[in-house]
Structure formats: structure tokens, C-alpha cells
C-alpha positions in Angstrom: -78.9 34.8 -1.0 -78.4 31.1 -0.2 -75.0 30.9 -1.9 -73.5 33.2 0.7 -74.8 31.0 3.5 -73.6 27.7 2.0 -70.8 26.0 3.8 -69.1 23.7 1.3 -67.1 21.6 3.8 -69.9 21.0 6.3 -70.1 17.3 5.5 -66.3 16.8 4.8 -66.1 13.7 7.0 -68.5 12.0 4.5 -66.7 13.3 1.4 -68.9 14.5 -1.5 -69.8 14.1 -5.1 -69.9 10.7 -6.8 -67.9 9.1 -4.0 -70.0 10.2 -1.1 -70.1 7.8 1.9 -73.0 5.4 1.6 -73.6 5.7 5.4 -74.3 9.5 5.5 -78.1 9.1 5.6 -77.9 6.4 8.3 -75.5 8.6 10.4 -77.9 11.6 10.1 -80.8 9.4 11.2 -78.8 7.9 14.0 -77.8 11.4 15.3 -81.5 12.5 15.3 -82.5 9.4 17.2 -79.8 9.9 19.8 -80.8 13.6 20.3 -84.5 12.6 20.5 -83.7 10.1 23.2 -81.6 12.5 25.2 -84.3 15.1 25.0 -86.9 12.6 26.3 -84.9 12.2 29.5 -83.6 15.7 29.9 -85.0 19.2 30.1 -83.4 21.9 28.0 -83.8 25.6 28.8 -82.2 28.8 27.7 -80.0 30.7 30.3 -79.9 34.4 30.4 -83.3 35.6 29.2 -84.6 35.8 25.7 -82.7 34.5 22.7 -82.5 36.7 19.6 -83.8 35.0 16.4 -81.7 35.0 13.3 -84.7 35.3 11.0 -84.4 32.0 9.2 -87.2 29.4 8.8 -85.5 27.0 11.3 -85.5 29.3 14.3 -81.7 29.4 14.5 -80.4 31.8 17.3 -78.6 34.9 16.1 -75.5 34.2 18.1 -74.1 31.9 20.8 -76.8 30.6 23.2 -76.2 29.3 26.7 -78.4 26.4 27.7 -79.1 24.4 30.9 -79.6 20.6 30.6 -81.2 18.9 33.6 -82.5 15.4 34.2 -86.3 15.2 34.2 
């Protein structure tokens, strides 16, 4: 059930409701652009073998995941 997985304060820094920060969408887009740029110049790989899948549509790992980040 999605209600049990909802985290009500996940965007607390941007407030919520009618007074939500106008910059939230820009901040999300900016974050995605930064991550995309970093991944263009770096190589990311899992450390310690296979990573267990949590079973959600977005391929989230089931627990903590160690990763190695190297320059390409």
C-alpha cells in the first residue's frame, strides 16, 4: 500500500501545501542536471557483488549499497 511508503517530510526544505516554494521544480531539475554531468565524467559500479532488488518499479536496492566512483 502506497500510504505506508509515503514520507510526509521528504520535501520539508521546500515546505508544502499552498505556500510551497516556487523553486522546487527548478531545484529538482538542477539536481538531475548535476548528477547527469557527474555521471558523464565518472564511472559508477557496485562493490561487493550482486545488489538485492527491493521490488519496486524504480529498481531501488533492498538495503545499503556500496559503490565505487572512478574518473573515466
